[in-house]
C-alpha positions, 0 to 999 in steps of 0.5 A, spaced: 050 273 551 052 275 543 053 282 545 057 281 551 065 280 548 072 278 552 079 279 551 085 277 554 092 279 556 099 275 557 097 276 566 090 270 564 086 277 566 080 276 561 074 281 561 067 281 559 062 288 559 056 286 562 049 289 559 049 294 564 055 297 563 060 294 568 066 290 565 068 285 570 075 281 570 076 274 571 080 267 570 079 260 569 082 254 571 082 247 571 078 243 565 073 246 561 067 242 562 068 239 569 063 242 574 064 249 574 066 253 581 066 261 583 071 263 587 067 270 589 073 275 594 071 279 600 072 287 601 076 290 596 080 283 595 081 281 588 081 275 584 089 274 586 086 273 594 085 266 593 092 264 592 095 260 585 096 254 591 089 254 592 086 256 585 090 249 582 088 244 588 081 245 588 081 244 579 086 238 581 080 235 584 076 235 578 073 243 577 072 248 573 075 254 577 072 261 575 075 267 578 073 274 579 074 281 581 068 284 583 066 291 581 070 297 585 076 292 586 081 289 582 080 290 574 073 290 574 069 297 573 070 302 579 064 306 579 064 313 578 059 316 584 063 318 590 064 314 596 061 314 602 063 318 607 066 316 613 061 319 617 056 316 613 059 309 614 059 311 621 052 312 622 049 307 617 047 311 612 048 309 605 047 314 599 041 313 595 046 311 589 049 306 592 050 300 589 047 293 593 050 286 595 044 284 590 047 287 584 054 284 586 050 278 585 047 279 578 054 281 576 057 274 577 051 271 574 051 274 568 058 271 568 056 265 568 051 266 562 056 269 558 062 263 560 055 259 558 056 253 564 050 251 568 050 252 574 056 253 579 058 252 585 059 258 589 064 260 593 065 267 597 069 269 603 067 275 607 063 279 603 064 274 598 060 269 603 054 275 601 054 276 595 054 269 594 048 268 598 046 273 595 046 269 588 043 263 591 037 266 594 036 271 588 038 266 582 037 259 584 037 257 577 045 258 577 047 256 583 048 248 585 051 248 591 053 255 596 059 256 601 060 262 605 066 263 609 067 266 615 061 271 612 054 273 616 047 274 615 048 282 615 043 282 623 047 287 626 046 283 632 051 278 630 057 278 627 061 284 628 068 286 628 072 287 634 073 294 637 081 292 635 079 290 628 075 297 628 080 301 629 085 297 624 080 299 619 080 306 621 088 307 619 089 312 613 088 309 607 095 307 604 097 311 597 104 308 595 105 300 593 110 301 600 105 303 605 101 297 602 104 293 603 105 294 611 098 295 611 096 289 609 102 285 613 099 289 619 092 287 617 093 280 616 097 279 622 091 281 627 086 277 623 090 271 622 088 267 627 092 262 633 094 257 629 096 258 622 102 263 622 102 269 616 106 268 611 110 274 610 113 274 605 108 270 600 103 276 603 107 281 601 107 279 594 101 279 595 099 286 597 105 287 591 100 284 586 093 287 588 096 293 588 098 293 581 092 291 580 089 295 582 084 300 576 082 305 581 082 308 587 081 302 592 081 306 599 073 309 595 072 302 592 072 299 599 069 305 601 063 304 596 063 296 598 061 297 605 056 301 603 053 296 599 053 291 605 050 296 609 045 299 603 043 291 603 041 291 610 039 284 614 038 279 609 036 274 615 029 273 611 032 272 604 037 267 606 030 264 609 028 262 601 035 259 600 034 252 597 042 250 594 046 245 598 049 250 603 055 250 607 058 255 612 065 255 614 067 259 620 074 260 625 073 260 631 078 266 632 075 270 627 075 278 629 073 281 623 067 277 622 065 274 629 063 267 629 056 268 630 055 271 624 058 264 621 052 260 626 047 265 624 048 264 616 048 256 618 041 257 623 038 261 617 039 257 610 035 250 611 039 244 611 045 248 612 051 245 615 057 249 619 064 247 620 068 250 625 075 251 625 078 251 631 085 256 630 082 260 624 081 267 623 079 271 617 084 269 613 085 263 609 093 262 608 095 256 604 096 253 610 089 252 611 088 250 603 087 243 604 082 241 609 078 248 607 079 245 600 076 238 602 070 241 606 068 243 600 070 239 595 066 233 598 060 238 599 060 239 592 061 231 591 054 231 595 052 236 591 053 234 585 051 226 586 043 229 589 043 234 583 044 228 579 039 224 581 034 228 581 035 231 574 
């Protein structure tokens, strides 16, 4: 894509303007030329949500790690369209100008094209898992394998948040950095599960980083991302077309995406393998990094061998 130009900053952020106008921010870690792994974050999560420890550990397994800010978060483009009202979100009535998970998957595929890398191992968490699923279905030539972490299919009968989680999410959005830190710690403590205590120092630092990196109205961006999920509906049939080797990881104490969402994902994708992590909630702390990365690395190694045999 010769029309795409990138720039870098001292913070290691890089930028690309896609043909349809969206600007993506991304970072690269690990050895160029190694098998590429694309990490996709969840609702309102910028690329730093994948901690430096998680990324460096993954890169140490001989992988080229690509992280990106989805549109409407971090330093990527924030849409100019008005966000959906709370009433629209409650009634699941997306605005006519809503973008979809397929649009976010297209962004991701275009980033890989810009970087000139071959098919990537695509790893997504929560909403990022939904984007990764859509990418595997719509861009099979760009997806060597798929890892879907605490995500779901869009079927409203599965993967729904607990009432207590909905109540927390309905809180007024933070308007200052201090409010953002308090809100993040409160939500993370709720989501963390039962076996992995929250590292409040690390999480507070992450909240500050996210606040400082946010290039637009974070609350409006998250509302538009929720709308993208709602506008995409039930994707179970689409998941039935996925051919990439697939690993589904879900915690058994997830109050944001009920474990039924992970089970439904594994059922919808032929040959998918489901790993349920005891005590894990809707959070991926460094204390879980080694376990989760071991699962991901084994899956990638298997997918690489299968791909090499069929060439």
